[in-house]
PDB file as gemmi writes it, atoms N, CA and C in Angstrom:
CRYST1    1.000    1.000    1.000  90.00  90.00  90.00 P 1                      
ATOM      1  N   MET A   1     -38.218   2.938   9.052  1.00  0.00           N  
ATOM      2  CA  MET A   1     -37.170   2.614  10.033  1.00  0.00           C  
ATOM      3  C   MET A   1     -36.272   1.533   9.386  1.00  0.00           C  
ATOM      4  N   GLU A   2     -36.967   0.512   8.886  1.00  0.00           N  
ATOM      5  CA  GLU A   2     -36.164  -0.641   8.305  1.00  0.00           C  
ATOM      6  C   GLU A   2     -35.446  -0.259   7.030  1.00  0.00           C  
ATOM      7  N   LYS A   3     -35.886   0.708   6.255  1.00  0.00           N  
ATOM      8  CA  LYS A   3     -35.247   1.208   5.155  1.00  0.00           C  
ATOM      9  C   LYS A   3     -33.941   1.940   5.490  1.00  0.00           C  
ATOM     10  N   ALA A   4     -33.951   2.642   6.667  1.00  0.00           N  
ATOM     11  CA  ALA A   4     -32.855   3.404   7.169  1.00  0.00           C  
ATOM     12  C   ALA A   4     -31.753   2.427   7.631  1.00  0.00           C  
ATOM     13  N   LEU A   5     -32.220   1.381   8.293  1.00  0.00           N  
ATOM     14  CA  LEU A   5     -31.229   0.345   8.703  1.00  0.00           C  
ATOM     15  C   LEU A   5     -30.596  -0.334   7.512  1.00  0.00           C  
ATOM     16  N   LYS A   6     -31.354  -0.616   6.539  1.00  0.00           N  
ATOM     17  CA  LYS A   6     -30.779  -1.323   5.294  1.00  0.00           C  
ATOM     18  C   LYS A   6     -29.840  -0.347   4.599  1.00  0.00           C  
ATOM     19  N   ASP A   7     -30.142   0.881   4.512  1.00  0.00           N  
ATOM     20  CA  ASP A   7     -29.313   2.018   3.965  1.00  0.00           C  
ATOM     21  C   ASP A   7     -27.878   2.091   4.701  1.00  0.00           C  
ATOM     22  N   LEU A   8     -28.055   2.104   6.010  1.00  0.00           N  
ATOM     23  CA  LEU A   8     -26.783   2.167   6.808  1.00  0.00           C  
ATOM     24  C   LEU A   8     -25.995   0.882   6.633  1.00  0.00           C  
ATOM     25  N   MET A   9     -26.590  -0.291   6.531  1.00  0.00           N  
ATOM     26  CA  MET A   9     -25.841  -1.427   6.281  1.00  0.00           C  
ATOM     27  C   MET A   9     -25.145  -1.437   4.948  1.00  0.00           C  
ATOM     28  N   GLY A  10     -25.862  -0.890   3.967  1.00  0.00           N  
ATOM     29  CA  GLY A  10     -25.217  -0.788   2.599  1.00  0.00           C  
ATOM     30  C   GLY A  10     -24.035   0.100   2.588  1.00  0.00           C  
ATOM     31  N   LYS A  11     -24.147   1.255   3.421  1.00  0.00           N  
ATOM     32  CA  LYS A  11     -23.065   2.221   3.446  1.00  0.00           C  
ATOM     33  C   LYS A  11     -21.908   1.606   4.117  1.00  0.00           C  
ATOM     34  N   ILE A  12     -22.138   0.876   5.217  1.00  0.00           N  
ATOM     35  CA  ILE A  12     -20.971   0.198   6.006  1.00  0.00           C  
ATOM     36  C   ILE A  12     -20.347  -0.805   5.166  1.00  0.00           C  
ATOM     37  N   VAL A  13     -21.055  -1.583   4.330  1.00  0.00           N  
ATOM     38  CA  VAL A  13     -20.369  -2.488   3.424  1.00  0.00           C  
ATOM     39  C   VAL A  13     -19.576  -1.781   2.268  1.00  0.00           C  
ATOM     40  N   ASP A  14     -20.128  -0.768   1.792  1.00  0.00           N  
ATOM     41  CA  ASP A  14     -19.346   0.052   0.827  1.00  0.00           C  
ATOM     42  C   ASP A  14     -18.091   0.718   1.368  1.00  0.00           C  
ATOM     43  N   PHE A  15     -18.205   1.291   2.520  1.00  0.00           N  
ATOM     44  CA  PHE A  15     -17.048   1.828   3.139  1.00  0.00           C  
ATOM     45  C   PHE A  15     -15.926   0.891   3.409  1.00  0.00           C  
ATOM     46  N   LYS A  16     -16.355  -0.373   3.864  1.00  0.00           N  
ATOM     47  CA  LYS A  16     -15.217  -1.403   4.077  1.00  0.00           C  
ATOM     48  C   LYS A  16     -14.665  -1.799   2.807  1.00  0.00           C  
ATOM     49  N   ARG A  17     -15.438  -1.869   1.781  1.00  0.00           N  
ATOM     50  CA  ARG A  17     -14.840  -2.226   0.375  1.00  0.00           C  
ATOM     51  C   ARG A  17     -13.929  -1.145  -0.019  1.00  0.00           C  
ATOM     52  N   PHE A  18     -14.267   0.171   0.113  1.00  0.00           N  
ATOM     53  CA  PHE A  18     -13.410   1.176  -0.283  1.00  0.00           C  
ATOM     54  C   PHE A  18     -12.034   1.116   0.456  1.00  0.00           C  
ATOM     55  N   ALA A  19     -12.208   0.817   1.819  1.00  0.00           N  
ATOM     56  CA  ALA A  19     -10.995   0.741   2.638  1.00  0.00           C  
ATOM     57  C   ALA A  19     -10.081  -0.353   2.197  1.00  0.00           C  
ATOM     58  N   ILE A  20     -10.666  -1.545   1.848  1.00  0.00           N  
ATOM     59  CA  ILE A  20      -9.846  -2.680   1.461  1.00  0.00           C  
ATOM     60  C   ILE A  20      -9.155  -2.441   0.250  1.00  0.00           C  
ATOM     61  N   VAL A  21      -9.897  -1.795  -0.786  1.00  0.00           N  
ATOM     62  CA  VAL A  21      -9.295  -1.562  -2.198  1.00  0.00           C  
ATOM     63  C   VAL A  21      -8.056  -0.563  -1.857  1.00  0.00           C  
ATOM     64  N   LEU A  22      -8.340   0.493  -1.070  1.00  0.00           N  
ATOM     65  CA  LEU A  22      -7.309   1.401  -0.795  1.00  0.00           C  
ATOM     66  C   LEU A  22      -6.119   0.810  -0.121  1.00  0.00           C  
ATOM     67  N   LEU A  23      -6.309   0.024   0.787  1.00  0.00           N  
ATOM     68  CA  LEU A  23      -5.193  -0.750   1.406  1.00  0.00           C  
ATOM     69  C   LEU A  23      -4.459  -1.720   0.483  1.00  0.00           C  
ATOM     70  N   ALA A  24      -5.106  -2.315  -0.512  1.00  0.00           N  
ATOM     71  CA  ALA A  24      -4.447  -3.079  -1.545  1.00  0.00           C  
ATOM     72  C   ALA A  24      -3.678  -2.295  -2.464  1.00  0.00           C  
ATOM     73  N   VAL A  25      -4.158  -1.016  -2.792  1.00  0.00           N  
ATOM     74  CA  VAL A  25      -3.458  -0.216  -3.723  1.00  0.00           C  
ATOM     75  C   VAL A  25      -2.156   0.408  -3.014  1.00  0.00           C  
ATOM     76  N   GLY A  26      -2.371   0.688  -1.758  1.00  0.00           N  
ATOM     77  CA  GLY A  26      -1.222   1.197  -0.973  1.00  0.00           C  
ATOM     78  C   GLY A  26      -0.161   0.136  -0.854  1.00  0.00           C  
ATOM     79  N   VAL A  27      -0.464  -1.179  -0.695  1.00  0.00           N  
ATOM     80  CA  VAL A  27       0.448  -2.238  -0.651  1.00  0.00           C  
ATOM     81  C   VAL A  27       1.240  -2.298  -2.000  1.00  0.00           C  
ATOM     82  N   PHE A  28       0.592  -2.183  -3.147  1.00  0.00           N  
ATOM     83  CA  PHE A  28       1.195  -2.235  -4.423  1.00  0.00           C  
ATOM     84  C   PHE A  28       2.137  -0.961  -4.567  1.00  0.00           C  
ATOM     85  N   PHE A  29       1.769   0.119  -4.203  1.00  0.00           N  
ATOM     86  CA  PHE A  29       2.746   1.304  -4.224  1.00  0.00           C  
ATOM     87  C   PHE A  29       3.931   1.053  -3.289  1.00  0.00           C  
ATOM     88  N   TYR A  30       3.694   0.495  -2.098  1.00  0.00           N  
ATOM     89  CA  TYR A  30       4.809   0.118  -1.201  1.00  0.00           C  
ATOM     90  C   TYR A  30       5.785  -0.841  -1.823  1.00  0.00           C  
ATOM     91  N   LEU A  31       5.213  -1.864  -2.511  1.00  0.00           N  
ATOM     92  CA  LEU A  31       6.014  -2.892  -3.128  1.00  0.00           C  
ATOM     93  C   LEU A  31       6.935  -2.161  -4.205  1.00  0.00           C  
ATOM     94  N   GLY A  32       6.312  -1.241  -4.869  1.00  0.00           N  
ATOM     95  CA  GLY A  32       7.202  -0.428  -5.886  1.00  0.00           C  
ATOM     96  C   GLY A  32       8.347   0.314  -5.322  1.00  0.00           C  
ATOM     97  N   VAL A  33       8.140   0.604  -4.015  1.00  0.00           N  
ATOM     98  CA  VAL A  33       9.198   1.388  -3.352  1.00  0.00           C  
ATOM     99  C   VAL A  33      10.348   0.422  -3.001  1.00  0.00           C  
ATOM    100  N   ILE A  34       9.915  -0.815  -2.441  1.00  0.00           N  
ATOM    101  CA  ILE A  34      10.889  -1.615  -1.812  1.00  0.00           C  
ATOM    102  C   ILE A  34      11.574  -2.575  -2.922  1.00  0.00           C  
ATOM    103  N   ILE A  35      11.049  -2.812  -3.927  1.00  0.00           N  
ATOM    104  CA  ILE A  35      11.666  -3.603  -5.067  1.00  0.00           C  
ATOM    105  C   ILE A  35      12.700  -2.762  -5.810  1.00  0.00           C  
ATOM    106  N   PRO A  36      13.915  -3.175  -5.824  1.00  0.00           N  
ATOM    107  CA  PRO A  36      14.979  -2.448  -6.454  1.00  0.00           C  
ATOM    108  C   PRO A  36      14.799  -2.478  -8.031  1.00  0.00           C  
ATOM    109  N   THR A  37      14.959  -1.351  -8.689  1.00  0.00           N  
ATOM    110  CA  THR A  37      15.045  -1.295 -10.186  1.00  0.00           C  
ATOM    111  C   THR A  37      16.155  -0.318 -10.516  1.00  0.00           C  
ATOM    112  N   PRO A  38      16.935  -0.555 -11.611  1.00  0.00           N  
ATOM    113  CA  PRO A  38      18.030   0.384 -11.936  1.00  0.00           C  
ATOM    114  C   PRO A  38      17.485   1.826 -12.400  1.00  0.00           C  
ATOM    115  N   ASP A  39      16.340   1.900 -12.872  1.00  0.00           N  
ATOM    116  CA  ASP A  39      15.969   3.299 -13.404  1.00  0.00           C  
ATOM    117  C   ASP A  39      15.144   4.026 -12.402  1.00  0.00           C  
ATOM    118  N   LYS A  40      15.091   3.606 -11.156  1.00  0.00           N  
ATOM    119  CA  LYS A  40      14.269   4.280 -10.210  1.00  0.00           C  
ATOM    120  C   LYS A  40      14.936   5.524  -9.709  1.00  0.00           C  
ATOM    121  N   THR A  41      14.274   6.590  -9.738  1.00  0.00           N  
ATOM    122  CA  THR A  41      14.829   7.828  -9.133  1.00  0.00           C  
ATOM    123  C   THR A  41      14.215   8.186  -7.750  1.00  0.00           C  
ATOM    124  N   GLU A  42      14.828   9.190  -7.208  1.00  0.00           N  
ATOM    125  CA  GLU A  42      14.444   9.621  -5.804  1.00  0.00           C  
ATOM    126  C   GLU A  42      13.011  10.222  -5.926  1.00  0.00           C  
ATOM    127  N   ILE A  43      12.722  10.890  -6.922  1.00  0.00           N  
ATOM    128  CA  ILE A  43      11.369  11.448  -7.181  1.00  0.00           C  
ATOM    129  C   ILE A  43      10.339  10.414  -7.253  1.00  0.00           C  
ATOM    130  N   ASN A  44      10.594   9.390  -8.047  1.00  0.00           N  
ATOM    131  CA  ASN A  44       9.684   8.324  -8.210  1.00  0.00           C  
ATOM    132  C   ASN A  44       9.435   7.622  -6.821  1.00  0.00           C  
ATOM    133  N   THR A  45      10.641   7.473  -6.089  1.00  0.00           N  
ATOM    134  CA  THR A  45      10.342   6.689  -4.718  1.00  0.00           C  
ATOM    135  C   THR A  45       9.532   7.635  -3.837  1.00  0.00           C  
ATOM    136  N   ALA A  46       9.830   8.959  -3.844  1.00  0.00           N  
ATOM    137  CA  ALA A  46       9.107   9.885  -2.999  1.00  0.00           C  
ATOM    138  C   ALA A  46       7.592   9.962  -3.377  1.00  0.00           C  
ATOM    139  N   VAL A  47       7.306   9.941  -4.633  1.00  0.00           N  
ATOM    140  CA  VAL A  47       5.875   9.988  -5.109  1.00  0.00           C  
ATOM    141  C   VAL A  47       5.184   8.704  -4.651  1.00  0.00           C  
ATOM    142  N   MET A  48       5.832   7.559  -4.858  1.00  0.00           N  
ATOM    143  CA  MET A  48       5.221   6.191  -4.399  1.00  0.00           C  
ATOM    144  C   MET A  48       5.004   6.232  -2.874  1.00  0.00           C  
ATOM    145  N   MET A  49       5.950   6.769  -2.138  1.00  0.00           N  
ATOM    146  CA  MET A  49       5.711   6.736  -0.693  1.00  0.00           C  
ATOM    147  C   MET A  49       4.555   7.741  -0.340  1.00  0.00           C  
ATOM    148  N   MET A  50       4.437   8.826  -0.949  1.00  0.00           N  
ATOM    149  CA  MET A  50       3.294   9.718  -0.750  1.00  0.00           C  
ATOM    150  C   MET A  50       2.099   9.074  -1.081  1.00  0.00           C  
ATOM    151  N   MET A  51       1.927   8.338  -2.214  1.00  0.00           N  
ATOM    152  CA  MET A  51       0.710   7.628  -2.572  1.00  0.00           C  
ATOM    153  C   MET A  51       0.476   6.506  -1.699  1.00  0.00           C  
ATOM    154  N   THR A  52       1.478   5.818  -1.106  1.00  0.00           N  
ATOM    155  CA  THR A  52       1.275   4.773  -0.186  1.00  0.00           C  
ATOM    156  C   THR A  52       0.675   5.317   1.107  1.00  0.00           C  
ATOM    157  N   SER A  53       1.194   6.446   1.551  1.00  0.00           N  
ATOM    158  CA  SER A  53       0.623   7.123   2.786  1.00  0.00           C  
ATOM    159  C   SER A  53      -0.777   7.733   2.468  1.00  0.00           C  
ATOM    160  N   ALA A  54      -0.961   8.274   1.380  1.00  0.00           N  
ATOM    161  CA  ALA A  54      -2.419   8.590   1.065  1.00  0.00           C  
ATOM    162  C   ALA A  54      -3.377   7.495   1.017  1.00  0.00           C  
ATOM    163  N   CYS A  55      -3.048   6.478   0.485  1.00  0.00           N  
ATOM    164  CA  CYS A  55      -3.906   5.220   0.290  1.00  0.00           C  
ATOM    165  C   CYS A  55      -4.163   4.715   1.717  1.00  0.00           C  
ATOM    166  N   LEU A  56      -3.097   4.557   2.447  1.00  0.00           N  
ATOM    167  CA  LEU A  56      -3.284   4.028   3.906  1.00  0.00           C  
ATOM    168  C   LEU A  56      -4.133   4.951   4.668  1.00  0.00           C  
ATOM    169  N   GLY A  57      -3.910   6.334   4.539  1.00  0.00           N  
ATOM    170  CA  GLY A  57      -4.744   7.306   5.311  1.00  0.00           C  
ATOM    171  C   GLY A  57      -6.185   7.138   4.885  1.00  0.00           C  
ATOM    172  N   GLY A  58      -6.431   7.091   3.470  1.00  0.00           N  
ATOM    173  CA  GLY A  58      -7.755   6.897   3.102  1.00  0.00           C  
ATOM    174  C   GLY A  58      -8.352   5.558   3.611  1.00  0.00           C  
ATOM    175  N   SER A  59      -7.669   4.591   3.660  1.00  0.00           N  
ATOM    176  CA  SER A  59      -8.196   3.217   4.190  1.00  0.00           C  
ATOM    177  C   SER A  59      -8.550   3.380   5.621  1.00  0.00           C  
ATOM    178  N   ILE A  60      -7.710   4.027   6.426  1.00  0.00           N  
ATOM    179  CA  ILE A  60      -8.022   4.231   7.900  1.00  0.00           C  
ATOM    180  C   ILE A  60      -9.291   5.086   8.043  1.00  0.00           C  
ATOM    181  N   PHE A  61      -9.355   6.104   7.238  1.00  0.00           N  
ATOM    182  CA  PHE A  61     -10.643   7.020   7.155  1.00  0.00           C  
ATOM    183  C   PHE A  61     -11.912   6.204   6.924  1.00  0.00           C  
ATOM    184  N   PHE A  62     -11.830   5.370   5.878  1.00  0.00           N  
ATOM    185  CA  PHE A  62     -13.028   4.661   5.637  1.00  0.00           C  
ATOM    186  C   PHE A  62     -13.323   3.517   6.625  1.00  0.00           C  
ATOM    187  N   PHE A  63     -12.337   2.911   7.204  1.00  0.00           N  
ATOM    188  CA  PHE A  63     -12.582   2.026   8.243  1.00  0.00           C  
ATOM    189  C   PHE A  63     -13.170   2.689   9.477  1.00  0.00           C  
ATOM    190  N   ALA A  64     -12.660   3.829   9.852  1.00  0.00           N  
ATOM    191  CA  ALA A  64     -13.261   4.544  10.972  1.00  0.00           C  
ATOM    192  C   ALA A  64     -14.703   5.075  10.632  1.00  0.00           C  
ATOM    193  N   LYS A  65     -14.953   5.417   9.434  1.00  0.00           N  
ATOM    194  CA  LYS A  65     -16.357   5.793   8.963  1.00  0.00           C  
ATOM    195  C   LYS A  65     -17.277   4.577   9.082  1.00  0.00           C  
ATOM    196  N   ALA A  66     -16.766   3.475   8.606  1.00  0.00           N  
ATOM    197  CA  ALA A  66     -17.598   2.274   8.798  1.00  0.00           C  
ATOM    198  C   ALA A  66     -17.923   1.935  10.271  1.00  0.00           C  
ATOM    199  N   LYS A  67     -16.910   2.073  10.997  1.00  0.00           N  
ATOM    200  CA  LYS A  67     -17.059   1.716  12.568  1.00  0.00           C  
ATOM    201  C   LYS A  67     -18.086   2.635  13.204  1.00  0.00           C  
ATOM    202  N   LYS A  68     -17.966   3.878  12.807  1.00  0.00           N  
ATOM    203  CA  LYS A  68     -18.968   4.930  13.381  1.00  0.00           C  
ATOM    204  C   LYS A  68     -20.376   4.584  12.888  1.00  0.00           C  
ATOM    205  N   LEU A  69     -20.506   4.194  11.666  1.00  0.00           N  
ATOM    206  CA  LEU A  69     -21.832   3.864  11.126  1.00  0.00           C  
ATOM    207  C   LEU A  69     -22.404   2.632  11.803  1.00  0.00           C  
ATOM    208  N   LYS A  70     -21.470   1.686  12.004  1.00  0.00           N  
ATOM    209  CA  LYS A  70     -21.859   0.436  12.619  1.00  0.00           C  
ATOM    210  C   LYS A  70     -22.373   0.618  14.087  1.00  0.00           C  
ATOM    211  N   ASN A  71     -21.707   1.590  14.846  1.00  0.00           N  
ATOM    212  CA  ASN A  71     -22.164   1.905  16.121  1.00  0.00           C  
ATOM    213  C   ASN A  71     -23.515   2.505  16.042  1.00  0.00           C  
ATOM    214  N   LYS A  72     -23.751   3.493  15.028  1.00  0.00           N  
ATOM    215  CA  LYS A  72     -25.044   4.173  14.836  1.00  0.00           C  
ATOM    216  C   LYS A  72     -26.092   3.065  14.546  1.00  0.00           C  
ATOM    217  N   LEU A  73     -25.669   2.098  13.695  1.00  0.00           N  
ATOM    218  CA  LEU A  73     -26.748   0.988  13.300  1.00  0.00           C  
ATOM    219  C   LEU A  73     -27.189   0.215  14.563  1.00  0.00           C  
ATOM    220  N   ASN A  74     -26.144  -0.110  15.367  1.00  0.00           N  
ATOM    221  CA  ASN A  74     -26.364  -0.839  16.631  1.00  0.00           C  
ATOM    222  C   ASN A  74     -27.296  -0.080  17.548  1.00  0.00           C  
ATOM    223  N   GLU A  75     -27.048   1.192  17.613  1.00  0.00           N  
ATOM    224  CA  GLU A  75     -27.905   2.140  18.474  1.00  0.00           C  
ATOM    225  C   GLU A  75     -29.348   2.198  17.951  1.00  0.00           C  
ATOM    226  N   LEU A  76     -29.418   2.269  16.687  1.00  0.00           N  
ATOM    227  CA  LEU A  76     -30.806   2.318  16.047  1.00  0.00           C  
ATOM    228  C   LEU A  76     -31.464   0.995  16.209  1.00  0.00           C  
ATOM    229  N   SER A  77     -30.868  -0.164  15.988  1.00  0.00           N  
ATOM    230  CA  SER A  77     -31.488  -1.384  16.077  1.00  0.00           C  
ATOM    231  C   SER A  77     -31.843  -1.746  17.533  1.00  0.00           C  
ATOM    232  N   ASN A  78     -31.261  -1.141  18.543  1.00  0.00           N  
ATOM    233  CA  ASN A  78     -31.563  -1.422  19.878  1.00  0.00           C  
ATOM    234  C   ASN A  78     -32.818  -0.698  20.405  1.00  0.00           C  
ATOM    235  N   LYS A  79     -33.174   0.310  19.660  1.00  0.00           N  
ATOM    236  CA  LYS A  79     -34.335   1.209  20.050  1.00  0.00           C  
ATOM    237  C   LYS A  79     -35.612   0.515  19.718  1.00  0.00           C  
TER     238      LYS A  79                                                      
END                                                                             
């Protein structure tokens, strides 16, 4: 039982780290969109916006997964 709790806690920490990294990468892609450069094309802007959206979506997914596992951890630790 204690090993299962430890494994869940490790997964929660990992998912939060994944989410934070994806959030940071998404911010850098967004900065690439809003900083003006003379050689930027519409395709580059569209690709960077799609990557920003994908990174933010992944970040939300991993935060939600970590929250779900935390609720499960609380449920198991109360038993």
